VOVO-811853 format. One record per residue (C-alpha): residue in three letters; x, y, z. Coordinates in nm, 4 decimals, always signed. Layout:
! residues N
{rest ALA | xx X | yy Y | zz Z}
...
! end
This chain:
! residues 279
{rest MET | xx +0.0000 | yy +0.0000 | zz +0.0000}
{rest GLY | xx +0.1522 | yy +0.3314 | zz -0.1061}
{rest THR | xx +0.1554 | yy +0.6589 | zz +0.0763}
{rest THR | xx -0.1204 | yy +0.9118 | zz +0.0020}
{rest GLU | xx -0.0029 | yy +1.2386 | zz +0.1547}
{rest ASP | xx +0.0336 | yy +1.3924 | zz -0.1931}
{rest LEU | xx -0.3382 | yy +1.3423 | zz -0.2676}
{rest TYR | xx -0.4436 | yy +1.6322 | zz -0.0498}
{rest GLU | xx -0.1101 | yy +1.8073 | zz +0.0033}
{rest VAL | xx -0.1646 | yy +1.8456 | zz +0.3752}
{rest PRO | xx +0.0926 | yy +1.7631 | zz +0.6435}
{rest ASP | xx -0.1264 | yy +1.5860 | zz +0.8971}
{rest ASP | xx -0.0949 | yy +1.2167 | zz +0.9655}
{rest ARG | xx -0.4603 | yy +1.1701 | zz +1.0508}
{rest ALA | xx -0.5967 | yy +1.2711 | zz +0.7102}
{rest ALA | xx -0.3401 | yy +1.0452 | zz +0.5454}
{rest LEU | xx -0.4549 | yy +0.7554 | zz +0.7624}
{rest LEU | xx -0.8155 | yy +0.8123 | zz +0.6620}
{rest VAL | xx -0.7248 | yy +0.8084 | zz +0.2948}
{rest ARG | xx -0.5043 | yy +0.5006 | zz +0.3381}
{rest ASP | xx -0.7891 | yy +0.3263 | zz +0.5166}
{rest ALA | xx -1.0213 | yy +0.4106 | zz +0.2302}
{rest MET | xx -0.7902 | yy +0.2928 | zz -0.0473}
{rest ASP | xx -0.6248 | yy -0.0217 | zz +0.0881}
{rest ARG | xx -0.8567 | yy -0.2779 | zz -0.0705}
{rest THR | xx -1.0302 | yy -0.3625 | zz -0.3949}
{rest THR | xx -1.2780 | yy -0.6428 | zz -0.4348}
{rest ALA | xx -1.2892 | yy -0.9521 | zz -0.6537}
{rest ASP | xx -1.5914 | yy -1.0538 | zz -0.8568}
{rest LEU | xx -1.8934 | yy -1.0803 | zz -0.6297}
{rest PRO | xx -2.2582 | yy -1.1701 | zz -0.7001}
{rest PRO | xx -2.4665 | yy -0.8825 | zz -0.8350}
{rest LEU | xx -2.6572 | yy -0.6701 | zz -0.5888}
{rest PRO | xx -3.0344 | yy -0.6572 | zz -0.6142}
{rest ASP | xx -3.1794 | yy -0.3274 | zz -0.7236}
{rest LEU | xx -3.1093 | yy -0.0655 | zz -0.4607}
{rest THR | xx -3.4444 | yy +0.1006 | zz -0.4069}
{rest GLY | xx -3.4445 | yy +0.1156 | zz -0.0303}
{rest ALA | xx -3.3763 | yy +0.4862 | zz -0.0200}
{rest ALA | xx -3.7232 | yy +0.5453 | zz -0.1568}
{rest LEU | xx -3.8579 | yy +0.3914 | zz +0.1616}
{rest ALA | xx -3.7177 | yy +0.6695 | zz +0.3784}
{rest GLN | xx -3.9811 | yy +0.8265 | zz +0.5990}
{rest GLY | xx -4.0128 | yy +1.1253 | zz +0.8221}
{rest ARG | xx -4.0604 | yy +1.4956 | zz +0.7820}
{rest ARG | xx -3.8523 | yy +1.6966 | zz +0.5360}
{rest ARG | xx -3.5805 | yy +1.4349 | zz +0.4864}
{rest LYS | xx -3.8369 | yy +1.1959 | zz +0.3348}
{rest ALA | xx -3.8849 | yy +1.4229 | zz +0.0347}
{rest ARG | xx -3.5125 | yy +1.5006 | zz +0.0111}
{rest VAL | xx -3.4154 | yy +1.1357 | zz +0.0031}
{rest ARG | xx -3.6719 | yy +1.0499 | zz -0.2606}
{rest VAL | xx -3.5595 | yy +1.3337 | zz -0.4868}
{rest ALA | xx -3.1934 | yy +1.2434 | zz -0.4491}
{rest ILE | xx -3.2406 | yy +0.8714 | zz -0.5015}
{rest GLY | xx -3.4865 | yy +0.9163 | zz -0.7837}
{rest GLY | xx -3.2223 | yy +1.1077 | zz -0.9754}
{rest GLY | xx -2.9623 | yy +0.8487 | zz -0.8829}
{rest VAL | xx -3.1695 | yy +0.5659 | zz -1.0277}
{rest LEU | xx -3.2158 | yy +0.7550 | zz -1.3531}
{rest ALA | xx -2.8440 | yy +0.8182 | zz -1.3695}
{rest VAL | xx -2.7499 | yy +0.4581 | zz -1.2969}
{rest ALA | xx -2.9680 | yy +0.3407 | zz -1.5843}
{rest ALA | xx -2.7526 | yy +0.5401 | zz -1.8222}
{rest ILE | xx -2.4097 | yy +0.4119 | zz -1.7109}
{rest GLY | xx -2.1665 | yy +0.3894 | zz -1.9949}
{rest VAL | xx -2.2270 | yy +0.7359 | zz -2.1369}
{rest ALA | xx -1.9026 | yy +0.9022 | zz -2.0422}
{rest GLY | xx -1.7793 | yy +1.2576 | zz -2.0349}
{rest ALA | xx -1.5361 | yy +1.4677 | zz -1.8382}
{rest VAL | xx -1.5568 | yy +1.7754 | zz -1.6192}
{rest SER | xx -1.2843 | yy +1.9777 | zz -1.4549}
{rest LEU | xx -1.3201 | yy +2.0422 | zz -1.0861}
{rest SER | xx -1.1310 | yy +2.3092 | zz -0.8987}
{rest ASP | xx -0.9530 | yy +2.2646 | zz -0.5678}
{rest VAL | xx -1.0851 | yy +1.9752 | zz -0.3580}
{rest GLY | xx -0.8105 | yy +1.9856 | zz -0.1015}
{rest GLY | xx -0.4969 | yy +2.1920 | zz -0.0601}
{rest GLY | xx -0.5045 | yy +2.3675 | zz -0.3968}
{rest ARG | xx -0.4665 | yy +2.0481 | zz -0.6010}
{rest GLN | xx -0.6424 | yy +2.0353 | zz -0.9376}
{rest VAL | xx -0.8340 | yy +1.7145 | zz -1.0040}
{rest SER | xx -1.0663 | yy +1.5938 | zz -1.2764}
{rest GLY | xx -1.4005 | yy +1.4217 | zz -1.2398}
{rest THR | xx -1.5179 | yy +1.1581 | zz -1.4873}
{rest VAL | xx -1.8878 | yy +1.1516 | zz -1.5611}
{rest ASN | xx -1.9895 | yy +0.7859 | zz -1.5754}
{rest VAL | xx -2.3605 | yy +0.8513 | zz -1.6134}
{rest ALA | xx -2.5740 | yy +1.0521 | zz -1.8485}
{rest ALA | xx -2.6712 | yy +1.3870 | zz -1.7044}
{rest PRO | xx -3.0123 | yy +1.3608 | zz -1.5330}
{rest PRO | xx -3.2510 | yy +1.6556 | zz -1.5123}
{rest SER | xx -3.0919 | yy +1.9529 | zz -1.3412}
{rest GLY | xx -3.0768 | yy +1.9265 | zz -0.9638}
{rest THR | xx -3.1960 | yy +1.5641 | zz -0.9428}
{rest GLY | xx -2.8886 | yy +1.3500 | zz -1.0039}
{rest PRO | xx -2.5638 | yy +1.2741 | zz -0.8230}
{rest GLN | xx -2.2561 | yy +1.4820 | zz -0.8841}
{rest PRO | xx -1.9876 | yy +1.3324 | zz -1.1112}
{rest PRO | xx -1.7228 | yy +1.1266 | zz -0.9332}
{rest VAL | xx -1.3984 | yy +1.2888 | zz -0.8285}
{rest HIS | xx -1.1027 | yy +1.1300 | zz -1.0034}
{rest LEU | xx -0.8091 | yy +1.0444 | zz -0.7784}
{rest GLU | xx -0.4976 | yy +0.8825 | zz -0.9172}
{rest PRO | xx -0.3792 | yy +0.5751 | zz -0.7250}
{rest THR | xx -0.0276 | yy +0.5846 | zz -0.5898}
{rest PRO | xx +0.2264 | yy +0.3433 | zz -0.7433}
{rest GLY | xx +0.1306 | yy -0.0146 | zz -0.6612}
{rest GLU | xx -0.2267 | yy +0.0710 | zz -0.5651}
{rest SER | xx -0.5417 | yy -0.0374 | zz -0.7433}
{rest SER | xx -0.8468 | yy +0.1733 | zz -0.8160}
{rest MET | xx -1.2002 | yy +0.1032 | zz -0.9284}
{rest ALA | xx -1.0812 | yy +0.1395 | zz -1.2878}
{rest ASP | xx -0.8928 | yy -0.1893 | zz -1.2421}
{rest LEU | xx -1.2052 | yy -0.3848 | zz -1.1515}
{rest PRO | xx -1.3851 | yy -0.6129 | zz -1.3989}
{rest ALA | xx -1.6519 | yy -0.4177 | zz -1.5836}
{rest ALA | xx -1.9471 | yy -0.5844 | zz -1.4107}
{rest GLU | xx -1.8009 | yy -0.5349 | zz -1.0634}
{rest ARG | xx -1.7117 | yy -0.1746 | zz -1.1316}
{rest THR | xx -2.0680 | yy -0.1074 | zz -1.2457}
{rest ARG | xx -2.2021 | yy -0.2790 | zz -0.9339}
{rest GLN | xx -1.9870 | yy -0.0627 | zz -0.7076}
{rest GLU | xx -2.0736 | yy +0.2551 | zz -0.8965}
{rest ASN | xx -2.4441 | yy +0.1722 | zz -0.8631}
{rest PHE | xx -2.4026 | yy +0.1461 | zz -0.4878}
{rest GLN | xx -2.1973 | yy +0.4658 | zz -0.4685}
{rest ASN | xx -2.4611 | yy +0.6615 | zz -0.6583}
{rest GLN | xx -2.7280 | yy +0.5396 | zz -0.4191}
{rest ALA | xx -2.5056 | yy +0.6171 | zz -0.1192}
{rest VAL | xx -2.4394 | yy +0.9702 | zz -0.2458}
{rest GLY | xx -2.8137 | yy +1.0362 | zz -0.2627}
{rest VAL | xx -2.8694 | yy +0.9108 | zz +0.0917}
{rest LEU | xx -2.5678 | yy +1.0872 | zz +0.2430}
{rest GLN | xx -2.6554 | yy +1.4124 | zz +0.0668}
{rest ALA | xx -3.0074 | yy +1.3985 | zz +0.2055}
{rest LEU | xx -2.9197 | yy +1.2943 | zz +0.5602}
{rest LEU | xx -2.5890 | yy +1.4651 | zz +0.6409}
{rest PRO | xx -2.6202 | yy +1.8265 | zz +0.7600}
{rest PRO | xx -2.5853 | yy +2.1028 | zz +0.4961}
{rest THR | xx -2.2549 | yy +2.2039 | zz +0.6583}
{rest VAL | xx -2.0899 | yy +1.9029 | zz +0.4917}
{rest GLY | xx -2.1745 | yy +2.0502 | zz +0.1525}
{rest THR | xx -2.2021 | yy +1.8700 | zz -0.1802}
{rest VAL | xx -2.1380 | yy +1.4973 | zz -0.1456}
{rest GLN | xx -1.9527 | yy +1.3203 | zz -0.4262}
{rest ARG | xx -1.8186 | yy +0.9738 | zz -0.4760}
{rest THR | xx -1.4621 | yy +0.9094 | zz -0.5856}
{rest ASP | xx -1.3448 | yy +0.6634 | zz -0.8481}
{rest LEU | xx -1.0622 | yy +0.5364 | zz -0.6272}
{rest ASN | xx -1.2458 | yy +0.3156 | zz -0.3763}
{rest VAL | xx -1.6062 | yy +0.2150 | zz -0.3170}
{rest ARG | xx -1.6029 | yy +0.3454 | zz +0.0393}
{rest MET | xx -1.4373 | yy +0.6809 | zz -0.0265}
{rest TYR | xx -1.6483 | yy +0.9964 | zz -0.0730}
{rest GLN | xx -1.6068 | yy +1.3637 | zz -0.0017}
{rest GLY | xx -1.8142 | yy +1.6657 | zz +0.0885}
{rest THR | xx -1.7297 | yy +2.0124 | zz -0.0428}
{rest LYS | xx -1.8551 | yy +2.3373 | zz +0.1103}
{rest ASP | xx -1.7231 | yy +2.6899 | zz +0.0504}
{rest GLY | xx -1.4010 | yy +2.5596 | zz -0.1039}
{rest LYS | xx -1.3344 | yy +2.3171 | zz +0.1830}
{rest THR | xx -1.3224 | yy +1.9429 | zz +0.1226}
{rest PHE | xx -1.4059 | yy +1.6892 | zz +0.3931}
{rest VAL | xx -1.3055 | yy +1.3271 | zz +0.3329}
{rest ILE | xx -1.5962 | yy +1.0886 | zz +0.4034}
{rest ILE | xx -1.5455 | yy +0.7170 | zz +0.4613}
{rest PHE | xx -1.8572 | yy +0.5002 | zz +0.4371}
{rest SER | xx -1.7569 | yy +0.1398 | zz +0.4932}
{rest ILE | xx -1.9699 | yy -0.1756 | zz +0.5246}
{rest ARG | xx -1.6997 | yy -0.4368 | zz +0.5708}
{rest PRO | xx -1.7507 | yy -0.8080 | zz +0.6397}
{rest SER | xx -1.5788 | yy -0.9223 | zz +0.9575}
{rest ALA | xx -1.5958 | yy -1.2249 | zz +1.1841}
{rest SER | xx -1.5450 | yy -1.0060 | zz +1.4904}
{rest ASP | xx -1.7261 | yy -0.6992 | zz +1.6166}
{rest SER | xx -1.4264 | yy -0.4673 | zz +1.6267}
{rest ASN | xx -1.6627 | yy -0.1679 | zz +1.6347}
{rest ASN | xx -1.8010 | yy -0.2596 | zz +1.9754}
{rest LYS | xx -1.5727 | yy -0.0422 | zz +2.1844}
{rest PRO | xx -1.6529 | yy +0.1354 | zz +2.5105}
{rest CYS | xx -1.6424 | yy +0.5134 | zz +2.5210}
{rest ALA | xx -1.2890 | yy +0.5944 | zz +2.6302}
{rest ASP | xx -1.2140 | yy +0.8614 | zz +2.8881}
{rest VAL | xx -0.9736 | yy +1.0603 | zz +2.6732}
{rest LYS | xx -0.9174 | yy +1.4326 | zz +2.7017}
{rest GLY | xx -1.0963 | yy +1.6186 | zz +2.4267}
{rest MET | xx -1.2933 | yy +1.3143 | zz +2.3101}
{rest VAL | xx -1.6729 | yy +1.3241 | zz +2.3163}
{rest CYS | xx -1.8445 | yy +0.9862 | zz +2.2895}
{rest LYS | xx -2.2134 | yy +0.9052 | zz +2.2709}
{rest LYS | xx -2.4073 | yy +0.5808 | zz +2.2303}
{rest SER | xx -2.7565 | yy +0.5245 | zz +2.0981}
{rest THR | xx -2.9810 | yy +0.2291 | zz +2.0199}
{rest LEU | xx -3.0838 | yy +0.1951 | zz +1.6560}
{rest PRO | xx -3.3974 | yy +0.0169 | zz +1.5312}
{rest GLY | xx -3.3676 | yy -0.3537 | zz +1.5970}
{rest GLY | xx -3.1772 | yy -0.3016 | zz +1.9206}
{rest ILE | xx -2.8442 | yy -0.2287 | zz +1.7490}
{rest GLU | xx -2.6053 | yy -0.0247 | zz +1.9622}
{rest ALA | xx -2.4218 | yy +0.2493 | zz +1.7748}
{rest THR | xx -2.1370 | yy +0.4704 | zz +1.8927}
{rest ALA | xx -2.0478 | yy +0.8184 | zz +1.7702}
{rest VAL | xx -1.7191 | yy +0.9801 | zz +1.8645}
{rest THR | xx -1.5804 | yy +1.3277 | zz +1.8072}
{rest MET | xx -1.2062 | yy +1.3225 | zz +1.8660}
{rest PRO | xx -0.9178 | yy +1.5674 | zz +1.8327}
{rest VAL | xx -0.6721 | yy +1.4863 | zz +1.5543}
{rest ASN | xx -0.3469 | yy +1.6207 | zz +1.4165}
{rest ASN | xx -0.2195 | yy +1.8783 | zz +1.6652}
{rest GLY | xx -0.5473 | yy +1.8718 | zz +1.8558}
{rest ASN | xx -0.6838 | yy +2.1896 | zz +1.7008}
{rest VAL | xx -0.9392 | yy +2.0102 | zz +1.4840}
{rest THR | xx -1.1722 | yy +1.7164 | zz +1.5336}
{rest GLU | xx -1.3048 | yy +1.4282 | zz +1.3276}
{rest THR | xx -1.6415 | yy +1.2637 | zz +1.3857}
{rest GLU | xx -1.7093 | yy +0.8925 | zz +1.3407}
{rest LEU | xx -2.0112 | yy +0.6631 | zz +1.3663}
{rest SER | xx -1.9677 | yy +0.2873 | zz +1.4113}
{rest PHE | xx -2.1887 | yy -0.0138 | zz +1.4751}
{rest ARG | xx -2.2306 | yy -0.3801 | zz +1.3898}
{rest TYR | xx -2.4931 | yy -0.4981 | zz +1.1410}
{rest GLY | xx -2.5337 | yy -0.8614 | zz +1.0421}
{rest LYS | xx -2.1889 | yy -0.9891 | zz +0.9480}
{rest SER | xx -2.0379 | yy -0.6461 | zz +0.8875}
{rest ASN | xx -1.8714 | yy -0.3630 | zz +1.0759}
{rest ILE | xx -2.0183 | yy -0.0283 | zz +0.9730}
{rest ARG | xx -1.8199 | yy +0.2928 | zz +0.9792}
{rest LEU | xx -1.9110 | yy +0.6447 | zz +0.8678}
{rest ALA | xx -1.6366 | yy +0.9008 | zz +0.9335}
{rest VAL | xx -1.6049 | yy +1.2673 | zz +0.8380}
{rest ALA | xx -1.2556 | yy +1.4170 | zz +0.8508}
{rest PRO | xx -1.1567 | yy +1.7802 | zz +0.9070}
{rest HIS | xx -1.0299 | yy +2.0165 | zz +0.6390}
{rest ASP | xx -0.6729 | yy +2.0604 | zz +0.7471}
{rest ALA | xx -0.5636 | yy +2.3445 | zz +0.5218}
{rest SER | xx -0.8175 | yy +2.5792 | zz +0.6819}
{rest ASN | xx -0.7980 | yy +2.4219 | zz +1.0285}
{rest THR | xx -1.1700 | yy +2.3386 | zz +1.0106}
{rest SER | xx -1.3123 | yy +2.0509 | zz +1.2162}
{rest ALA | xx -1.5506 | yy +1.7951 | zz +1.0665}
{rest PRO | xx -1.8797 | yy +1.9869 | zz +1.0300}
{rest VAL | xx -2.1004 | yy +1.7180 | zz +1.1824}
{rest THR | xx -2.1872 | yy +1.6224 | zz +1.5406}
{rest ASN | xx -2.2280 | yy +1.2919 | zz +1.7218}
{rest ASP | xx -2.6020 | yy +1.3495 | zz +1.7510}
{rest GLN | xx -2.6350 | yy +1.4154 | zz +1.3790}
{rest LEU | xx -2.4584 | yy +1.0917 | zz +1.2837}
{rest LEU | xx -2.6600 | yy +0.8889 | zz +1.5324}
{rest GLU | xx -2.9829 | yy +1.0360 | zz +1.3949}
{rest LEU | xx -2.8692 | yy +0.9581 | zz +1.0404}
{rest ALA | xx -2.8014 | yy +0.5963 | zz +1.1387}
{rest LYS | xx -3.1666 | yy +0.5499 | zz +1.2415}
{rest ASP | xx -3.3022 | yy +0.6515 | zz +0.9025}
{rest PRO | xx -3.4558 | yy +0.3645 | zz +0.6991}
{rest ALA | xx -3.2764 | yy +0.4775 | zz +0.3813}
{rest PHE | xx -2.9351 | yy +0.4515 | zz +0.5472}
{rest ILE | xx -3.0152 | yy +0.1186 | zz +0.7115}
{rest ASP | xx -3.1372 | yy -0.0184 | zz +0.3788}
{rest LEU | xx -2.8009 | yy +0.0617 | zz +0.2166}
{rest VAL | xx -2.6231 | yy -0.1131 | zz +0.5024}
{rest LYS | xx -2.8531 | yy -0.4146 | zz +0.4791}
{rest THR | xx -2.7947 | yy -0.4556 | zz +0.1052}
{rest ALA | xx -2.4155 | yy -0.4274 | zz +0.1271}
{rest ASP | xx -2.4072 | yy -0.6663 | zz +0.4227}
{rest ALA | xx -2.5929 | yy -0.9273 | zz +0.2173}
{rest ASN | xx -2.3772 | yy -0.8705 | zz -0.0941}
{rest PRO | xx -2.0387 | yy -0.7349 | zz +0.0215}
{rest LEU | xx -1.8558 | yy -0.4656 | zz -0.1709}
{rest GLU | xx -1.5374 | yy -0.4797 | zz +0.0369}
{rest GLN | xx -1.3005 | yy -0.7627 | zz +0.1147}
{rest PRO | xx -1.3473 | yy -0.9224 | zz +0.4574}
{rest GLN | xx -1.1551 | yy -0.7755 | zz +0.7464}
{rest GLN | xx -0.8698 | yy -1.0003 | zz +0.8513}
{rest THR | xx -0.8459 | yy -1.0903 | zz +1.2177}
{rest ILE | xx -0.4964 | yy -1.1412 | zz +1.3563}
{rest PRO | xx -0.4876 | yy -1.4028 | zz +1.6331}
{rest GLY | xx -0.3812 | yy -1.2412 | zz +1.9555}
{rest GLY | xx -0.3852 | yy -0.8996 | zz +1.7898}
! end
C-alpha cells in the first residue's frame, strides 16, 4: 500500500490515515446486488422528500451508465487540481448525483478502474445510491457529497471551497471490532444510541493532528459487517468535521441509510476484514 499524503497536500498524519484506510482494498468478482431502491422507503418529515428526490435522480443516472464525459473540478483539497469523470448521463438539473472525483492511485495501488466491468458497475451503482442518501441525511454544513473513483467506500463533501473526506464502509468481519466502550480521553466526546432492531451504535468526536481540529465517526455492527461512517476535518483551513455525534446517530436510524447497510451486508462490496490471532 503506497503513501497518500500527496493526494491532499496536507501535512497531517490523521488525514493520510483516513485516505489510506479508504484505499487499501479492492474487491474480486462478487454476485450482483439486487436493485437498490431502499432509499425510496425513507420516511419522516422533510428528509423523506429530500431522500426520494436524491435517489430518484440516482436511479435515472445509474440506468444510463456507460455514457461518459469529463468535467474539470477546482480545488478539492490543498489547492490540487483534479478531474471528475462523468460515468452517467446527465439527469434533469438538480436531481442526479454529482460526477465522481477522479483520484490517481499511488504506485502499486489499485483503483475502481482496475475492476472487472461488471463489478465496477455494481460498485458505482451502490456509490450513486449512497451519495443520494448521504446528501439527504448529512447536515448542509458538509456541503455537496460526491463519490470518488478510487475506492467504493471513499467519498467527499465540499462546502465553501473546503473538502471533507468521508469514509462510508460496510466491511464483512468475523469479529465486532466496532463494539468499543467510550474511552475517557481528554478532548474526546463519545455518545451511544440504540438503533432500530436493538443495534447499539457509537459516535465519537475526537481531536486529531495537533489537537486543534476534530473528526467525527459513527460505528456499529450490522449482520456480518462492521459499519463505519467518518467525516474528517479540512486541514488546510484548520476546520473541524462539520457534523456532530447526535447528527450521525440520527442519520443511522433513518430507513434509507439502514437499507443501504442491509444490502451491502448481504452482498459485500469490500473484502473481509482479517483478524490477527492475539492482535
